[in-house]
N, C-alpha and C positions, 0 to 999 in steps of 0.2 A: 474568213479569206482563207482556201485551201491552198496547200502546194503539195501537190499532186507528183514532181517530178524530184523533189527534197526529201518531204520528213516521212520517216516511218511509219508504217501503220501502229497504231498502240500498242504496246509491247503486252501480250495475252501470256497467263500462267501455262508453262509446260510442264509435264511430269519430270524431267531432266532440266532445273533452273540453272545447270551450268551449260547448257547447250540454247539457249537464245537464239530465237531466229528473228532476222531482220534484212531491211530491202534498204540498200542503199545505191546512188546513182555515185556519188561521187563523194568522197570525203576529204579531208583538209584537217591538217591540226598542227599550231603550232604550240611549243613546248615551254616558249620565253615572250610572251604574247597574250595581256588581257585586252579585249576590245569592250571600251566600256561603256560604249553606248551602239548597239546591235542594230536600235533602229536608224541611225544614222549609217551602218557599214553595213546593212543589208543588202546594200544597191554593189558592192563589191562580190555577193554571193549568188544575188534573184534578182530578176527582175520582176514585176507584181505591174500587173495588169488588170482589168475589170475582168476580163475573159478567166484569168488565172493567172501562174509564176511559171515563169520558164529562168534554169540555171545559167547563168552568165561560163563564159570561159573561165576555167581555172585559174588562168594569168592575170586576169586584173585583180583578183583579191593577192596573187603572189606579186602583182605592180604595188599593190596601195601597201604590202604589209610585210612582203621580202618574201623568201623560198619556205613553203611549211615545212616540216620536220617531218611529216607523213602525212601523201598526195597519192591516192589512190584513185584510178576512174577505171572505164572501159568494162569490156566482156568480163567470162568467169576464166577464158584462157590469158587473163593479162593483167586484171583485178589487184592482184595480192604483190605484185611488181611497184616497188616505192620509187613516185617520181619527186621524193623529198630527200630532203638532206640527211636524213635521221638512218640513214644503212637500210640493209637489204633486212625483206622480212619474213617470217616462218609461220608459212598456213599450216593450220592446225586442226581445222576440218573443212568441209567442204562450200565448195564456191560454183555459186549455179549460174546460171542467166535467168534476170526475174523474164515473166511472162505473164503478161501477152510485152512487155516490154518499153522502150521508152517512144 
């Protein structure tokens, strides 16, 4: 089964290993939490059906685990605005909208 809207493509080796290119739709990180069984918790992040997978709203995981330390979502213009409790985030690279988009 594939997760087209959530899983970044396999990492490829680039000449500049400090500049890995990844595609993210949404990102949440809890620094004080360990989710023991992602199989059980998976429904807080994604809905899986026979036709594929779709992200659930980030508020579902926040309701289950509390507000994340880092929470990023949206397009390139606002992706680096941290919606979590960890304070502001400094962008150090280029953020672009993914084509063709969700």
